[in-house]
Structures are given as structure tokens and as C-alpha cells.
C-alpha positions in Angstrom: -5.7 1.5 5.7 -2.2 1.3 6.3 -0.1 4.5 5.4 2.6 2.5 3.8 4.8 4.5 1.4 3.2 4.6 -2.0 5.0 4.4 -5.3 6.2 8.1 -5.8 4.7 9.8 -8.7 8.1 10.0 -10.3 8.8 6.3 -10.1 5.9 4.4 -11.9 5.4 0.8 -10.8 6.8 -1.3 -13.7 4.3 -3.8 -15.0 5.5 -7.3 -15.1 6.7 -8.4 -18.6 4.7 -11.7 -18.3 2.0 -12.2 -15.9 -0.5 -15.0 -15.1 -3.1 -13.3 -17.3 -0.6 -13.0 -20.0 0.0 -16.7 -19.8 -3.7 -17.3 -20.1 -3.5 -15.4 -23.4 -0.9 -17.8 -24.7 -2.7 -20.9 -23.5 -6.3 -20.6 -22.4 -6.8 -23.0 -19.4 -9.0 -25.9 -20.2 -12.4 -26.3 -18.5 -11.0 -29.3 -16.6 -8.6 -27.1 -14.7 -10.8 -27.0 -11.5 -10.0 -26.0 -7.9 -10.1 -29.7 -7.1 -7.3 -30.5 -9.7 -5.3 -27.6 -8.2 -5.5 -29.2 -4.8 -4.9 -32.7 -5.8 -2.1 -32.0 -8.4 -0.6 -29.7 -5.8 -0.3 -32.4 -3.2 1.0 -35.0 -5.6 3.5 -32.8 -7.4 4.7 -31.1 -4.2 5.0 -34.3 -2.4 7.3 -35.6 -5.1 9.3 -32.5 -5.6 9.8 -31.6 -1.9 10.4 -35.3 -1.0 7.4 -35.1 1.4 4.7 -37.7 1.6 1.3 -36.7 0.5 -0.1 -37.7 3.8 2.1 -35.2 5.6 1.0 -32.4 3.2 -2.6 -33.3 3.7 -2.3 -33.1 7.4 -0.3 -30.0 7.3 -2.7 -28.1 5.1 -5.8 -29.5 6.9 -4.1 -28.5 10.1 -3.7 -24.9 9.0 -7.6 -24.5 8.6 -9.6 -23.0 11.4 -12.8 -24.9 11.9 -15.8 -23.2 13.6 -18.9 -24.8 15.0 -21.7 -22.3 15.1 -24.8 -24.5 15.8 -25.2 -23.4 19.3 -25.0 -19.8 18.2 -28.1 -20.0 15.7 -31.3 -18.8 17.2 -34.6 -20.2 16.1 -35.5 -22.3 13.1 -33.5 -22.1 9.9 -35.0 -22.1 6.3 -35.8 -25.4 4.8 -34.0 -26.3 1.5 -36.4 -26.3 -1.3 -36.5 -29.5 -3.3 -35.6 -28.9 -6.9 -35.1 -30.9 -10.1 -31.6 -31.9 -10.8 -29.1 -34.7 -10.3 -27.8 -33.0 -7.2 -28.8 -30.5 -4.7 -27.9 -26.8 -5.2 -25.1 -25.5 -3.0 -25.1 -22.2 -1.2 -21.8 -20.9 0.4 -21.6 -17.6 2.3 -18.2 -15.9 1.9 -17.2 -13.4 4.3 -14.1 -11.1 4.3 -12.9 -10.4 7.8 -11.2 -7.1 8.7 -9.9 -8.2 12.0 -7.4 -5.5 13.2 -5.1 -8.1 14.8 -1.7 -8.2 12.9 0.0 -5.4 10.8 -1.5 -6.5 7.5 -5.0 -6.7 8.8 -4.8 -3.4 10.5 -4.8 -1.6 7.2 -6.7 1.3 8.0 -5.2 2.3 11.4 -8.5 1.4 13.4 -8.1 -0.3 16.7 -10.3 -1.7 19.4 -13.4 -1.7 17.3 -13.7 -5.6 16.9 -13.9 -7.5 13.8 -15.9 -6.6 10.9 -16.9 -7.9 7.6 -16.1 -5.6 4.6 -17.2 -8.4 2.1 -20.3 -10.7 1.9 -20.8 -12.8 -1.1 -23.4 -15.6 -1.6 -21.9 -18.3 -4.0 -24.7 -20.3 -5.5 -23.9 -23.5 -7.5 -27.0 -24.8 -9.4 -28.2 -28.5 -8.9 -27.3 -29.4 -12.6 -23.8 -27.9 -12.0 -24.1 -25.8 -15.2 -23.9 -22.3 -13.8 -22.7 -20.4 -10.6 -23.7 -17.0 -9.3 -21.6 -14.8 -6.8 -24.2 -12.3 -5.3 -22.3 -9.6 -3.3 -24.3 -7.7 -0.5 -23.1 -4.1 0.3 -21.9 -3.6 3.8 -23.8 -0.3 4.0 -27.0 -2.0 3.3 -29.6 -1.1 6.0 -31.6 -4.1 7.2 -33.5 -5.5 10.1 -31.0 -7.6 12.2 -32.3 -10.7 13.9 -31.7 -11.9 17.4 -28.2 -13.2 17.6 -26.1 -15.2 20.1 -22.4 -14.6 20.8 -19.8 -17.5 21.3 -20.1 -17.2 25.0 -23.9 -17.6 24.7 -25.0 -14.1 25.4 -28.0 -13.0 23.5 -28.2 -9.7 21.4 -31.7 -8.6 20.7 -33.0 -7.9 17.3 -32.9 -4.3 16.1 -34.3 -2.7 13.0 -32.6 -0.4 10.4 -28.9 -1.6 11.2 -26.0 -1.7 8.7 -25.4 -5.1 7.3 -21.7 -5.5 8.5 -22.7 -4.8 12.1 -23.9 -8.3 12.6 -20.4 -9.7 12.0 -19.0 -7.2 14.5 -21.3 -8.1 17.2 -21.6 -11.9 17.0 -19.1 -13.1 14.3 -20.1 -15.1 11.2 -23.1 -16.8 13.0 -25.0 -13.6 13.2 -24.2 -12.8 9.6 -25.4 -16.2 8.6 -28.6 -15.8 10.6 -29.2 -12.3 9.1 -28.6 -13.7 5.6 -30.9 -16.7 6.0 -33.8 -14.7 7.7 -33.6 -11.9 5.0 -33.3 -14.2 1.9 -35.2 -17.4 2.9 -32.1 -19.2 1.5 -30.5 -22.3 3.6 -26.8 -22.1 3.5 -24.8 -25.3 3.2 -21.4 -23.8 4.1 -19.6 -20.7 5.2 -16.1 -19.5 4.7 -14.3 -16.6 6.2 -11.2 -15.2 4.7 -9.0 -12.6 6.4 -7.2 -9.7 4.6 -3.7 -11.1 5.5 -4.5 -14.5 3.9 -5.9 -12.7 0.8 -2.7 -10.8 0.3 -0.6 -14.0 0.8 -2.8 -15.8 -1.9 -2.0 -12.9 -4.2 1.6 -12.9 -3.7 1.9 -16.7 -3.9 0.8 -16.8 -7.5 3.1 -13.8 -8.5 0.5 -11.2 -8.4 -2.8 -10.6 -10.2 -3.2 -8.6 -13.3 -5.7 -5.7 -13.5 -6.3 -2.9 -15.9 -6.5 0.5 -14.4 -8.2 3.2 -16.8 -6.8 6.3 -14.8 -4.0 6.9 -12.5 -5.0 6.2 -8.8 -3.6 8.9 -6.7 -4.7 8.4 -3.1 -1.5 8.7 -1.1 -3.4 9.7 2.1 -4.6 6.1 2.0 -1.3 4.6 0.9 -2.0 4.0 -2.8 -0.6 5.3 -6.0 -0.9 3.4 -9.2 -0.2 4.6 -12.8 -2.9 3.9 -15.4 -2.5 0.8 -17.6 -2.4 -3.0 -17.3 -0.2 -4.3 -14.5 0.2 -7.0 -11.9 -0.5 -6.1 -8.3 1.2 -7.8 -5.4 1.4 -7.2 -1.6 -0.3 -4.2 0.1 -0.9 -2.6 -3.1 -3.3 -5.3 -4.3 -4.9 -5.2 -1.0 -5.4 -1.5 -1.0 -6.7 -1.7 -4.7 -9.7 -3.9 -3.9 -10.5 -1.9 -0.9 -10.0 1.6 -2.4 -13.2 3.8 -2.4 -12.0 7.4 -2.4 -9.9 7.9 -5.5 -11.9 5.3 -7.3 -15.8 4.8 -7.4 -16.4 8.2 -6.0 -16.6 6.8 -2.4 -19.2 4.2 -3.5 -19.2 0.6 -1.9 -21.0 -0.5 -5.0 -18.1 0.4 -7.3 -15.6 -1.1 -5.0 -17.6 -4.4 -4.9 -17.7 -4.4 -8.7 -13.9 -3.9 -8.8 -13.5 -6.7 -6.2 -15.5 -9.0 -8.4 -13.3 -8.2 -11.4 -10.3 -8.9 -9.3 -11.6 -12.2 -7.9 -12.4 -13.3 -11.5 -8.8 -12.4 -12.6 -7.3 -14.2 -9.6 -9.2 -17.4 -10.4 -8.0 -17.2 -13.9 -4.4 -16.7 -12.5 -4.6 -19.7 -10.1 -5.8 -21.9 -12.9 -3.4 -20.7 -15.6 -0.5 -22.8 -17.0 2.0 -20.3 -15.4 0.8 -21.4 -11.8 -0.1 -25.0 -12.5 3.4 -25.7 -13.7 5.1 -24.0 -10.7 5.1 -26.3 -7.7 6.7 -23.5 -5.7 3.7 -21.2 -6.4 1.2 -24.0 -5.6 2.8 -24.6 -2.4 2.8 -21.0 -1.3 -0.9 -20.6 -2.5 -2.2 -23.6 -0.5 -0.3 -22.5 2.5 -1.7 -18.9 2.4 -5.2 -20.1 1.5 -5.4 -22.6 4.3 -3.8 -20.5 6.8 -6.4 -17.7 6.1 -9.7 -19.6 6.1 -12.2 -20.3 8.6 -14.8 -22.9 7.8 -17.8 -24.8 9.1 -17.2 -28.4 10.4 -18.5 -29.9 7.2 -16.1 -28.1 5.0 -13.1 -28.1 7.4 -10.6 -30.3 5.6 -8.8 -30.5 2.5 -10.7 -33.4 1.0 -14.1 -31.6 1.4 -12.7 -28.3 0.0 -11.5 -30.4 -3.1 -14.9 -32.0 -3.3 -16.5 -28.6 -3.5 -13.9 -27.5 -6.1 -14.7 -30.6 -8.1 -18.4 -29.5 -8.4 -17.2 -26.7 -10.7 -15.7 -29.1 -13.3 -18.4 -28.8 -15.9 -19.0 -25.1 -15.6 -17.6 -22.8 -18.3 -16.0 -19.6 -17.0 -18.7 -17.5 -18.9 -21.3 -19.3 -16.6 -19.6 -18.0 -13.4 -21.1 -14.6 -13.0 -20.8 -12.0 -10.2 -23.4 -9.4 -9.4 -24.6 -7.1 -6.6 -28.0 -7.6 -4.9 -30.3 -4.9 -6.5 -30.2 -1.8 -4.2 -30.8 2.0 -4.2 -29.8 4.9 -2.2 -31.4 5.0 1.3 -33.9 7.8 1.3 -33.2 8.5 4.9 -29.4 8.6 4.5 -27.6 9.3 1.2 -24.5 7.4 2.6 -26.4 4.2 3.0 -28.3 1.7 0.7 -31.5 -0.4 0.7 -32.5 -3.2 -1.3 -35.0 -2.9 -3.9 -37.9 -5.2 -4.8 -35.8 -6.9 -7.3 -33.7 -8.2 -4.4 -36.4 -10.4 -3.4 -36.7 -11.6 -7.0 -33.0 -12.6 -6.9 -33.2 -14.5 -3.6 -36.6 -16.3 -4.5 -35.2 -17.4 -7.9 -31.9 -18.8 -6.4 -33.8 -20.5 -3.6 -35.8 -22.3 -6.3 -32.5 -22.8 -8.2 -33.8 -21.2 -11.3 -31.6 -19.2 -13.7 -31.7 -15.6 -13.1 -33.4 -13.7 -15.9 -31.4 -10.9 -17.9 -33.2 -8.3 -16.0 -32.1 -9.6 -12.6 -28.5 -10.1 -14.2 -28.5 -6.6 -15.7 -24.9 -5.8 -14.3 -22.8 -8.9 -14.0 -19.1 -9.5 -14.4 -18.3 -12.9 -15.9 -15.2 -15.0 -15.0 -14.9 -15.5 -18.8 -15.1 -11.9 -19.5 -12.8 -10.0 -17.0 -12.9 -6.3 -17.8 -10.0 -5.0 -19.6 -8.6 -8.4 -20.6 -8.1 -9.9 -23.9 -10.8 -12.6 -23.2 -13.6 -10.2 -24.1 -13.8 -8.1 -21.1 -14.8 -5.2 -23.3 -18.0 -6.8 -24.5 -20.6 -5.0 -22.5 -23.4 -5.3 -25.0 -25.1 -8.1 -23.0 -25.4 -10.0 -26.3 -26.0 -13.6 -26.3 -28.9 -15.9 -26.1 -30.2 -14.0 -23.2 -32.9 -15.2 -21.0 -31.8 -17.2 -17.9 -29.2 -19.3 -19.8 -26.3 -17.6 -18.0 -25.1 -15.5 -21.1 -25.8 -11.8 -21.7 -26.5 -9.1 -18.9 -22.8 -8.1 -18.7 -22.0 -4.8 -16.9 -22.3 -1.7 -19.0 -19.4 0.4 -19.7 -20.7 3.0 -17.5 -21.0 0.8 -14.6 -17.3 -0.5 -15.2 -16.0 3.1 -15.6 -17.8 4.1 -12.2 -16.1 1.2 -10.5 -12.7 2.3 -11.8 -12.2 -0.7 -14.4 -11.3 -0.6 -18.0 -13.9 -1.1 -20.6 -11.7 -2.3 -23.5 
């Protein structure tokens, strides 16, 4: 992490008097506010306000995207898609966060010459009936059997057992991570997205920051972060350090950090779709600029229209049916600093492959986009109450899990 000057203990970072989340309390966003509407409305409104043609804006933002063809890098046969009942096919998108050390913002931990790694890997599964969505995080410290991979220049990397999950990205980029995921899960991916840290920070800054609830003061000045306890909006390097912090929070646990990242993403989604952002063309412009500049996508998803189509698929899903969880895991018996997946992990992958709702047991520790921890939208409800079963309700993270991740429970 960068060793930027943190907020001195005597100078508390002042919470914003009105944030995107505060706006959401005053006027809860309608379910029709989808990512697609953000993109389409942004182009039209910004085209009129800025005096620029919609065609120009479309070309500009599409031109910002990096498109990657990985077909020649994939080795062997890929899993078949399972036929399921529903008006459409389920969609599976693998999202990877890149910690490339290129650039001042990306090189946040002072490491150099060690290639590009993936701190974050998340499967986004959208059901065929478009009534539920799951985000399943995979710990970077998971020990797995890495398959044979191929680099961009065609060099083959032999398979090797008992390797850390994120090493695949370092060795051969997103293609190797995709191959690793498909072989271990049996799920055929439809798309992939890679987001770099600099772009993440730009998206947060573009919407005026994202509100978080910090239960206890974070004092980790050795890694460039000091934040007083309380509810506040984070921007810039502080937001980036907050989602990557694993020393003063979470007891060094990557699991706790992932839980905190899930809550931050849920809050960021609410911020982007809030009236405070939707009514601000300048914020929409900056958000689209930062988002498109930071994304690397597969060829089928590599333009603004296709991204809008993907966003449109979420139009009928309530925020409470968008749930984030971590693949079931336990401490590696060979190394207490590493993790291994439990037998329940196979149950999660098989259920998603068949596009069935996850049971309450498999969803025993989720964070819902409709119940962000510490927010007024019900984030303190950790009882898991609801209709239960596989209907998308219940199974919310316990207070103990939220506290371990450094999140508020009320």
C-alpha cells in the first residue's frame, strides 16, 4: 500500500453532511433504476448538456474500453452450459480486480517487478428467470490445483497442485484464472471483467465518495490509513486503502476483507443508482469515464451497448435479491495462513451450475445489496429471518461475522 500521509489523529476526517447514501434515505431508488438506465440516461443527458452528440459519447466511452481475446490462451475443453428451465439462459460473469503495479495509484503497497496479481475474484451469477443474482467471492489465499495454462505469447505453463488461487493471474493473466475457475467449479463463464485499482478509485471519486460505517477507529498508519469511527464517506486513496485493509481490521484475515469489500460494493451500487447521482450529469460523466477507462472485457462484452444490455438484465431484481457471499472455506491444515474450500463449496458450484436457488445453509453468511451493514436500509438485521429456503431471503451475515470484518452491525 502507498505510504501517503494519513489523517493525523488530531484531525478527524469530517463526514460529508449529505452523501449518496443519505440521499437514498430521503428517496429510495426505484427498482427501475438499473445500470442500463444509468448508461442510456447518461449518454442522452450528457449529450444535451455538453452539446456533444450521443454518437460521439458512445464512441468515446466504447473507445476507452480494453477488449481482450483469450480464446487462443484456453487449453483443453471448456465446461458445457447446463440446459435449465427459464425464459433465458443464466449468465455467469467472472470479475477480477487487478493489482498491476503500473502507475502511482496501482502501486499502493510499494511492490514492484512482481507482475500483475488479482486481489479480488468474484463470480456474478444471474438466474435464468432474472429474479436473483449472487456474487460469490473466492479468497486469493485459497489453495487449489492450478491447471495447464497458456500465456499471451503462446508459452505453456504446466499444471501444478497446491497453489494459491491468485497465482494463476500473475502467471498468465485473466485467461489462466478463467481456466482455473471453470475446471474447479464446472461452470461455463459467459463473460469476464477485469478492473484495476486506479479505475476503482476513479469511480468512487466520480460519485462524490461512498458511505461506510466504521465501528472502531482504524489506525494503521504504517499502511497509510487512519479513520475515526463513525459513518462517513470515503474518497480517493482512503477508499482504496479501506477495502484493501487487512491489518488493523479483520485481524489480518482475507475473509474479513472480502466481507468488507462486498459491503462497500453494495453501498457503491446504491450510490450510483441514487437520485444524488442520477440528477448530476457531471457525476455521471466522470463515473462513465472512470469506469470505461478501468475495464478490460471479453470481445462479446466489449462495447457500451453490450454493457447496457447486461445491466438491463437486472431490471426486475430487487436489491434484497442481490446477495454477496464467500465460497465456503476453512483454514488449511498445512498452513494456518492459507485456506482450503470445504465440501459445501462443491454444493455452491453445483447449485449455481444448475441455476437453482442456494439454500439457506449455503447462504449462511451473505450481505444483501438491500441491507448494507450499518445503513438505515436494514443492515442491522442479521437474524436471517424471512421466508427462508432458496427464495433469496434470509441467511444474512451474523453480527459476529460483520464485526470480524470491521463492519457495523446496527
